[in-house]
N, C-alpha and C positions, 0 to 999 in steps of 0.2 A: 357529498361524500365527506365523512366526519371522523377522525380519528380518535376511537374510543379507547383503546387503551395500549398500554406498550407494554411487550415481554423483552425482558433481557437474560439473555444464556451466555452464560457463561464460559467458555470454552479453555483449556490448556492445550498450548501446540506446543511440546517441548521441541527446542534446539539440540541438534547435535554436539555433544560434549565439545567438540574443539570451536563450535562457534559461541555457545554459551561463556565460554571462557574469554572468548575475546568483545566478549557483547558489556561486559562489567563498565566499562565508562562512559558506555549510551545509556543506561540505567533502563533497558529496554525489558520488558516482560513478555514471558511465554503465555502470558493470559491475552484474548482474545474475545470481545461481545459482541454477541451478534442480537441486534436488535428485529421485531416483529412487530409490527405498527398494524393492529387491527381496527379496521375500519367499519360503520354502522352497515356499509353493504355489503361486509364479508368478505373484501379483499383481505389479503395480508400483502404488506411491503417490508422487505428485508433491507436491511444495511448492516454495517460493521462497523469498530473502532476496536483500535489496538488498547489494550490496558483493563482494567475492571470496569463493572457498569457505572454508569457517567452520575453525577447526582440526579435524584428523584427531581427536584425541581425544576430543572434544565430539561428534563422529560416529561414534567408536566405541563410546560409550555405548550409543547404540541398536541395534548389532550384537546379535544372540541374544535378542534380546527380541521382546516380543508387542507390536504395536502398541497394545492396548488397556489394556495397564499405562500408556501414557501421558498418558490421560484426566485432564483436570486437574492435570497433573503441575508439573514444577519443571523441566522442558527449555525449549528457544527455540519457542515458538510458531510462527515461520515452518517448522522442523522437524516438529513437532507437526502442521502440516498437512498432510503426508503422510502421517501414522498416519491421521489422520482418513480422507482419499482413500482408504486401505486399509482399515480400518474399513468403510466405507461399502460398500466393490467387497465384500467379504468377506460382508457380511450384505444384499447387494442395495439398499441404501438409498441416497438422495443423502445425500452427507456432512453438510447442514443439517440432516437429520433428527435426526443424533446430537447434535445444539445446542439443539434448542427447535422451537419454531411456525416454519412459513413464513412471513415477512412480505410477500411480494410475490412474482408470476409473473414479474417483470422486473426489470433493473436499468438504468437510464438513464446514459449514456454522456456523460461531462460532460469538459471541458478542466479542466487542470489546472495554477496558476503557483506559483512561488517568491514570496514576500514581494517586494514591488514598492515603486518609490516609485508617488505617485497618479497623476502621470502617466503612467510607463508600465503601470500597474496599468489604466489608460482603454484606453491601447494594446492591451492584451492581450484585454480582452473587445471590442472591435473587432477583432482577428485571429480571436479564436474566433467572433464572430456570424459573421463574412465566411465563415468554412470549415465554417457549417451547424451549429454548436454552439449548444443553447440554455440554457446553462448553464455556470459554473465554478466551480472551488472554488481559493480562494486562501490561503496558509500565511501567517499573522499572526503578527507578531513585530514585537518592540518596535524594531525598525530602523524601523516607519513607523508614523503613526498610523492604525488602522483607521479613524476617523471618517472621515478624509479620505482615506482609499481608496475605499471605498465611497461616498464623496460624489461624487468624480471617474470612478470603475466605472459607475454608477447613470445620470450625465449622458450618457452613450454607450451604454450598452446599451437593445438593443431592449426594447419594452413587454414583452414575454412572457420575456425574461431571465433566469434566475436565479443570484444570487452568493451563495455560500456561502463561510465562515471557516474554518479548523480551527486552532485552538490551540495543538492538541498539549502540552496539560498546560502552558500559560503561564501560565494561569489559576487559580494557587494557591489564590489568597484574593480576597476583595471588592476589597482594596485596590489591587492587580495587576489587577483585571480594568477597573477604571473608569478611562478616560482624564484 
């Protein structure tokens, strides 16, 4: 099995206005690119990456290769997910089985929000709960004190509402982790 060509499908996934205005300091785009890897045996593997399509030179590095050659490789994992999709389809297995044991039969659907002030974070919890969500993940950054954010959010959250913080590597050492 060899990858013959790659289609890049650019999509715009608009954020709601209140999220868009909070996102300006992250430089996050509303553009998402879905990649379709076509193989010589007719399979199509899907992958995605936030932002505009990647440079053609990077994509060309996959052309003519076997998807199995990209396992634990040095490529872009966002593109390698298309290789895992192809490998799973080729073997008749779900892609997760190529990565280890299944952790659960389901995945909860949650609300997501960028880092916001404690007041805006509390309002976001109310918005999420009002739309029927039972939890959310908040990007945690140095812009705001996560303890203050958490306190404001818990104050307005329904009893069974779950709040998680995603630091994305911002906690490099103990000194940076403690408020």
